[in-house]
N, C-alpha and C positions, 0 to 999 in steps of 0.2 A: 635103564633106570636113570632118571634125571635127579641131580642133587637139588635140594630145596633149602634156600637160605632162610634165616630167621624172619626177615622182613616179608618175604613171599608167604611164609607160613602164617604170619600174623594177618596179612591181607586176605588170604583165603579163609582163615577162621573168622575174621571180622565180617567179610562179605557174607559168609554163610549165616552168621548170627543175625546180621541186618536183614537179610532176606527172610530168615525164619521169623523174626519179630514182625516184619511187615505182613507176612502171610499167616500170622497167628498160629505158628507151629508150636510144638511142645516147649513151654517156657524153660523147663529144666535143661533141655538140649541147647536152647538158645543161650542160656546163662553160662553153661559149660564152655561153649565155643567162644562166647564173648569175653569171658574172664581169661581164657587161655590167651587170646589175642592181647587183651589188656596187660597180662603178665609179661609177655614178650616185649611189647612196646614200652611199658614202664621200665623194664630192665634196660632196654636200649637207651632210654632217656637218662636214667640214673647212672649209667656207665660213663657219662660225660658231664662236664659243667653245662647245665642247661637251666633256663629260667623256669621250666616246669617242675624242677625238683622241689621247690618250696611248696607248690600246690600239691604234689604227690605226698610230701611229708604231712601236710595238713590232712589230706584224705586218708592216708594209711596209718595215722597215729594209732598204735595199738591200745593206748590208754583211753582213747576217746570212744564215745558211744558210736559216733559216725564211722570210725575206723573198724570197730567190731562188726557193725551192721553191714558195712560194705563187703566184708569178707565172709559173713555168716553162711550164705548159700553156697558159694564156691568151696569153702572148707568142708561143709557138710557133704557135698557131692564127691569130694575126692579123698576124704579121710573116714576110716571106720575104726581106727585103733583107739581113739580116746573114748568113744561112746558107741559101741557096736549096735546097741539097741535104740539109739537116738532117733528122734523124729524131727523133721523139719516143721517148725510151728506153722509157717504159712509161706506161700509162694504164689505170685501172680505174674502175668506178663509184664506188669509195670516194674517189678522188682529188678529186672535186668536193664531197664532204660538208662540208668546212670552209668552202669558199666560200659555200655555201648557208646554213649555220648562221650565219655572220657577217653575211651580207646580211639575213637575217631579223632578227637582233639590231639591226642598223642601222635597219631598217624600223620596228621597235618604238620604238627610241630617238628616232626622228623624230616620234613621236606617233601612229603608225598601229596599227590592230589587225591581228593576224595573220588572214590569209584561211584558208579551209578547207584549201587545198593546203599552206600554210605550217605549219599545225597538224599535219597528217598527216606532213609531212616531219620535223618536230621529234620525232616519236614513234619514228623510226628509231633503231636502236642506233648508238652511236659506233663507227666502224670502226677507230679508231686505238689504238695501244698506250697503256694508261694510264701516266701519269708523263711523257710526252713533250709537247712544246709543242702539237702539233696537237690532241691529246686535251684538253689544258688549255683551249685556245681554244674547242673544242666545248662543254666543260663550262661555260665562262664564258657562251657564247651561250645555253645551255639554262637556266641558273640565273637569269638576269635580275636581278642584284642591284638592290635598290631604294634602299638608303640610300647616302649619300656614303661612309660608313665601309666598307661592303661594296665599293664601287667602288674605293676606295683600296687595300684589301687585294688585290683582283684585279689591279690595275695592278702592285703590288709582286711578286705571285706570277708573273704572266706575264713581266714584265721580268727576273725573277731566275732563271728556268729556264735551265739551261745544257746541257740534253740536246742531243747533236749530231745526233739524228735526229728527224724529225717523227713517227715511228711510223706 
């Protein structure tokens, strides 16, 4: 039996989710794997002083509609204690796109190179409405700003969006 570290687990989950999305596999399975990888990677980033912490705070703000919507599907898929008879209102393959794009961005921010599956996923078109937060976060994930000034501009832009829909 071989020990598996957190970063290897995240890579395997993220690669599996990317391949699943590319191959149009069951979107709930893809979302579960993708969010698990996102959770590991975001925890690794938040455990240290990192410029992505501000972006994660904006995304995961529990009081914001965006934060609630981002976690809606993963929470539904892993919890039954609050609403055992609950139904997931809607889900499509597009729902998972933001989770995977941000997980890949975190993967890169942690000093890793994109795998082939991650590169192929990042070539998929943005399924969200331009001008809304979800699309802005996908664009942020794709552009990979490299300078501190670029990062600051993105933080201001993502934090200042007031659209009420994630598109």
